[in-house]
C-alpha positions in Angstrom: -27.5 21.9 -55.8 -24.2 21.3 -54.0 -22.4 18.3 -52.8 -20.6 15.3 -54.3 -23.9 13.9 -55.7 -25.0 17.1 -57.3 -26.7 16.6 -60.7 -28.1 13.1 -59.8 -31.9 12.7 -60.0 -33.3 10.1 -57.6 -36.9 8.8 -57.9 -37.9 7.8 -54.4 -40.7 5.3 -54.5 -40.1 4.2 -50.9 -41.8 4.8 -47.7 -41.5 4.3 -43.9 -37.8 4.1 -42.9 -35.2 2.0 -44.7 -35.8 3.6 -48.2 -36.4 7.1 -47.0 -33.3 7.0 -44.9 -31.2 5.9 -47.8 -32.6 8.6 -50.1 -32.2 11.3 -47.5 -28.5 10.5 -47.3 -28.3 10.8 -51.0 -30.2 14.1 -50.9 -27.9 15.5 -48.2 -25.0 14.9 -50.5 -26.5 16.9 -53.3 -28.9 14.5 -55.2 -32.2 15.9 -56.3 -34.7 13.5 -54.7 -38.3 13.4 -55.8 -40.4 11.6 -53.1 -43.3 9.8 -54.8 -46.2 9.3 -52.4 -49.6 7.7 -52.7 -52.5 10.2 -52.2 -52.6 9.0 -48.6 -49.0 9.9 -48.0 -46.1 8.1 -46.5 -47.3 5.8 -43.6 -45.0 7.6 -41.1 -46.8 10.8 -41.5 -49.4 9.3 -39.2 -47.0 7.6 -36.9 -47.4 9.8 -33.9 -46.9 10.9 -31.1 -44.5 12.6 -30.9 -45.1 15.5 -33.2 -43.8 19.0 -34.1 -46.5 21.4 -35.1 -48.8 18.5 -35.8 -46.3 16.7 -38.0 -44.9 13.3 -37.0 -41.3 13.6 -35.8 -40.7 10.0 -37.3 -41.5 11.4 -40.7 -39.4 14.5 -40.1 -36.4 12.3 -39.2 -35.8 10.9 -42.7 -37.3 13.2 -45.4 -35.5 16.4 -45.5 -34.0 17.7 -48.8 -36.8 16.1 -50.9 -39.6 17.3 -53.1 -43.0 15.5 -52.7 -45.4 14.6 -55.4 -48.5 12.5 -54.7 -49.4 10.1 -57.5 -52.1 7.5 -57.7 -50.5 4.8 -59.9 -54.0 3.5 -60.8 -54.8 6.9 -62.5 -53.5 6.9 -66.1 -52.1 10.5 -66.0 -50.4 10.0 -62.6 -49.0 6.7 -63.8 -47.6 8.4 -66.9 -45.9 11.0 -64.7 -44.4 8.3 -62.5 -43.1 6.4 -65.6 -41.6 9.6 -67.0 -39.9 10.3 -63.7 -38.4 6.8 -63.8 -37.3 7.4 -67.4 -35.4 10.5 -66.5 -33.9 9.3 -63.2 -30.4 8.3 -62.5 -31.5 6.3 -59.5 -34.8 4.7 -58.6 -35.3 3.3 -55.1 -38.4 1.3 -54.0 -39.5 -0.9 -51.1 -42.7 -2.4 -52.5 -43.1 -6.1 -52.1 -41.0 -7.9 -54.7 -42.7 -7.6 -58.1 -45.3 -5.1 -56.7 -44.4 -2.4 -59.3 -44.5 -4.7 -62.3 -48.2 -4.2 -62.9 -47.5 -0.5 -63.3 -44.6 -0.9 -65.7 -42.2 0.4 -63.0 -40.3 -2.8 -62.4 -36.5 -2.9 -63.2 -36.8 -4.8 -66.5 -39.4 -2.5 -68.0 -37.9 0.8 -66.8 -34.4 -0.2 -67.9 -35.5 -0.8 -71.5 -36.1 2.9 -71.8 -33.4 4.0 -69.3 -30.5 1.6 -69.4 -28.3 4.0 -67.3 -30.7 3.7 -64.4 -29.5 2.3 -61.1 -32.6 0.7 -59.6 -32.5 -0.2 -55.9 -35.0 -2.5 -54.2 -35.3 -3.0 -50.5 -37.4 -5.9 -49.2 -37.9 -7.8 -46.0 -36.7 -11.2 -47.0 -35.5 -11.0 -50.6 -37.1 -11.6 -54.0 -36.7 -15.4 -54.1 -39.7 -17.7 -53.9 -39.2 -18.3 -50.2 -39.2 -14.7 -49.1 -40.9 -12.6 -51.7 -44.4 -13.0 -50.1 -43.2 -12.3 -46.6 -44.0 -8.7 -45.3 -40.9 -7.2 -43.9 -41.0 -5.0 -40.8 -38.0 -4.3 -38.7 -39.4 -5.9 -35.5 -40.2 -9.1 -37.3 -36.6 -9.3 -38.6 -35.3 -8.5 -35.1 -37.1 -11.6 -34.0 -36.4 -13.9 -36.9 -32.7 -13.0 -37.2 -31.9 -13.8 -33.6 -31.2 -10.2 -32.4 -34.0 -10.3 -29.8 -32.5 -13.5 -28.3 -29.3 -11.5 -27.7 -31.0 -8.5 -26.1 -32.2 -8.2 -22.5 -31.5 -9.7 -19.1 -30.2 -13.3 -19.2 -33.0 -14.5 -16.9 -35.7 -12.3 -18.6 -37.6 -12.2 -21.9 -36.1 -11.2 -25.3 -36.2 -7.5 -26.1 -36.3 -5.5 -29.3 -33.6 -2.9 -29.8 -34.7 0.7 -29.0 -34.6 1.7 -32.7 -35.5 0.0 -36.0 -31.9 -1.0 -36.2 -32.2 -3.3 -39.3 -34.2 -0.7 -41.3 -31.3 1.7 -40.7 -28.7 -1.0 -41.7 -30.6 -1.9 -44.8 -30.9 1.8 -45.7 -27.1 2.1 -45.3 -26.5 -1.0 -47.3 -28.8 0.2 -50.1 -26.9 3.5 -50.2 -23.6 1.7 -50.5 -25.1 -0.5 -53.3 -26.4 2.5 -55.2 -23.1 4.4 -55.0 -21.2 1.3 -56.1 -23.5 0.8 -59.1 -23.1 4.5 -60.0 -19.3 4.2 -59.9 -19.4 1.2 -62.3 -21.8 3.1 -64.6 -19.0 5.5 -65.2 -17.1 2.7 -66.9 -19.9 0.7 -68.6 -22.5 3.4 -69.3 -25.1 1.0 -67.9 -27.0 0.8 -64.6 -28.1 -2.3 -62.8 -30.6 -3.7 -60.3 -29.4 -3.5 -56.7 -31.2 -5.6 -54.1 -31.1 -5.4 -50.3 -33.2 -7.2 -47.8 -33.6 -6.7 -44.1 -32.8 -10.3 -43.0 -29.5 -10.3 -44.9 -28.6 -6.9 -43.5 -29.5 -8.2 -40.1 -27.3 -11.3 -40.3 -24.4 -9.2 -41.6 -25.0 -6.6 -38.9 -24.9 -9.2 -36.1 -21.2 -9.5 -37.0 -19.4 -11.3 -34.1 -22.6 -12.9 -32.9 -23.6 -14.5 -36.3 -19.9 -15.4 -36.8 -19.9 -17.2 -33.4 -22.4 -19.6 -35.0 -21.4 -19.9 -38.6 -17.6 -20.1 -37.9 -17.6 -21.5 -34.4 -20.7 -23.5 -34.0 -21.7 -21.6 -30.9 -25.2 -20.3 -30.5 -24.8 -17.0 -28.5 -27.4 -16.1 -25.9 -28.3 -12.8 -24.2 -25.9 -11.6 -21.5 -27.6 -8.4 -20.5 -25.0 -5.6 -20.8 -22.0 -8.0 -20.7 -19.9 -8.8 -23.7 -19.2 -12.4 -24.7 -15.6 -11.8 -25.6 -14.4 -8.8 -23.5 -14.2 -7.8 -19.8 -14.6 -5.2 -18.6 -16.9 -4.0 -21.3 -20.2 -3.1 -19.5 -21.7 -0.7 -16.9 -20.1 -0.9 -13.5 -21.5 0.7 -10.3 -20.0 3.8 -8.8 -21.0 5.6 -5.6 -23.9 7.3 -7.3 -24.8 5.2 -10.4 -23.3 3.2 -13.2 -20.5 4.1 -15.6 -19.7 2.2 -18.8 -16.1 1.1 -18.8 -14.4 -0.7 -21.7 -10.9 -2.1 -21.6 -10.4 -3.6 -25.1 -6.8 -4.7 -24.7 -4.2 -5.4 -22.1 -2.7 -1.9 -22.2 -6.1 -0.3 -21.5 -6.7 -2.7 -18.6 -3.3 -1.8 -17.1 -4.1 1.9 -17.3 -7.6 1.3 -15.8 -6.4 -0.6 -12.7 -3.6 2.0 -12.2 -6.2 4.7 -12.0 -8.4 2.6 -9.7 -5.4 2.1 -7.4 -5.1 -1.6 -7.8 -2.2 -1.9 -10.3 -1.3 -5.4 -9.2 -4.4 -6.8 -11.0 -2.7 -6.2 -14.3 -0.1 -8.9 -13.5 -2.4 -11.2 -11.6 -2.3 -14.5 -13.6 -6.1 -14.7 -13.5 -6.4 -11.3 -15.3 -3.2 -10.7 -17.3 -4.8 -11.4 -20.7 -8.2 -10.6 -22.1 -9.3 -14.2 -22.5 -8.5 -14.8 -18.8 -10.3 -11.7 -17.7 -13.3 -12.8 -19.7 -13.3 -16.3 -18.3 -12.7 -15.0 -14.7 -15.1 -12.0 -14.9 -17.0 -13.1 -11.8 -13.8 -12.9 -9.8 -12.6 -9.6 -11.4 -15.8 -7.7 -11.3 -16.1 -7.3 -7.5 -12.5 -6.2 -7.3 -13.2 -3.4 -9.7 -16.5 -2.5 -8.2 -15.0 -2.3 -4.7 -12.8 0.6 -5.9 -15.4 2.3 -8.1 -17.9 2.5 -5.2 -15.5 4.9 -3.4 -16.2 7.8 -5.7 -18.9 9.3 -8.0 -19.3 8.3 -11.6 -18.4 11.8 -12.8 -15.1 11.8 -10.8 -14.2 8.4 -12.2 -15.2 9.4 -15.7 -12.8 12.3 -15.7 -9.9 10.3 -14.4 -10.4 7.2 -16.4 -10.8 9.2 -19.7 -7.7 11.2 -18.8 -5.8 7.9 -18.5 -6.8 6.9 -22.0 -9.3 4.3 -21.2 -12.7 4.5 -22.9 -15.7 5.1 -20.6 -18.9 7.1 -20.6 -22.1 7.9 -18.7 -25.4 6.3 -19.6 -27.5 9.2 -20.9 -31.0 9.7 -22.1 -31.3 10.9 -25.7 -31.3 14.6 -24.6 -28.0 13.9 -22.8 -26.6 12.3 -25.9 -27.4 15.4 -28.0 -26.0 17.7 -25.3 -22.8 15.7 -25.0 -22.3 15.9 -28.8 -22.8 19.7 -28.5 -20.4 19.9 -25.7 -17.6 18.3 -27.7 -18.2 20.4 -30.8 -20.0 18.0 -33.1 -22.8 20.4 -33.7 -25.4 17.6 -34.1 -28.5 19.6 -34.8 -29.1 21.5 -38.0 -32.3 23.5 -38.7 -33.8 23.2 -42.1 -36.5 25.8 -42.7 -37.9 25.9 -39.1 -37.4 22.1 -38.5 -34.5 21.0 -36.3 -33.0 17.8 -37.7 -30.0 15.6 -36.9 -26.9 16.6 -39.0 -25.7 14.2 -41.6 -22.8 12.3 -40.0 -20.4 12.4 -42.9 -17.9 15.2 -43.4 -15.7 15.8 -46.4 -12.5 17.8 -46.8 -13.5 19.2 -50.2 -17.3 19.1 -50.2 -20.1 19.1 -47.7 -23.6 17.9 -47.0 -26.2 20.6 -47.6 -29.6 21.3 -46.0 -31.8 22.9 -48.7 -35.3 21.8 -48.0 -37.3 20.9 -44.9 -39.3 17.6 -45.0 -42.1 18.3 -47.5 -45.8 18.4 -46.9 -47.7 15.9 -49.0 -47.7 16.9 -52.7 -46.0 20.2 -51.8 -44.1 20.2 -55.1 -46.7 18.4 -57.1 -47.6 21.2 -59.4 -44.1 22.1 -60.4 -43.1 18.5 -60.9 -46.1 17.6 -63.0 -45.3 20.6 -65.2 -41.7 19.6 -65.5 -42.5 16.0 -66.3 -45.0 17.0 -69.0 -42.4 19.1 -70.8 
């Protein structure tokens, strides 16, 4: 094992996305992650298409660097193995419904009696309180309930879900932060603790300026398509052959933009000389910008606007996004075994993520793990 988390044992009792994403991040950084699956396997193994060599690419996305053991918790010998794994672990992460592991003696209170140093992380949809514990938590449901869908889509159209399970990913990141924080405190106290994350709380936190608009300003934000409620320009604008995302986040960037476009006088126009004015008068400013942008191609403008120090970019499909990252030297794809996966996004000056194991087949390491747990 290599990496800043080398030496940590993580018992991964999670499935689908939020939990497996969190444990993969820990595994990339050196933790030894044992993925405990039911005999039927992680649900995402059957979430296909698309596939690679018959295996769901959804499953492949979040399960590298793990060892798999299939355990039927209703079987006494398998349950004993699961309990022994929990006893030895530094971290246990699960996303059963709140209280779902108690009948197996794998709840925090029971496990912590024999392993007080354990950091036990639970991810749920709506928390463990009486109002949310019984609610099943899927990302799409939380996108709807949190208000995200009301913010996504054309203003005159229907609400839309985000193109990814954005709150599963956020909850996985929040769980990772919670685990690492609890591990840091354990260095001082010698004791672990129970870390809880739920998708709805992650969603409301992740809505940032939009949720703040309501809780701090009393404003209920509504969907604006690709426009930003507080900035302009900050959206796709048409060029001669298609749209280009252009973002001017401050007065200096706006001045540089209009200089490149050949209309420098707009920077001093009293309708547009501050961001709040540009935002309020966007319907007047937009056609003035578009009139200039339509004279050249999006690639021509992209080169010149970027050179001037103003953020902008093309609207790519996913293959274009990967290719762009490759072009600028980010090396986004790493092959583990013979499985191409997306590189861990964190870099360190004195350590590194490592890619040791491809996503495991179901119970691939079951025999060796059962032997180890019985010793």
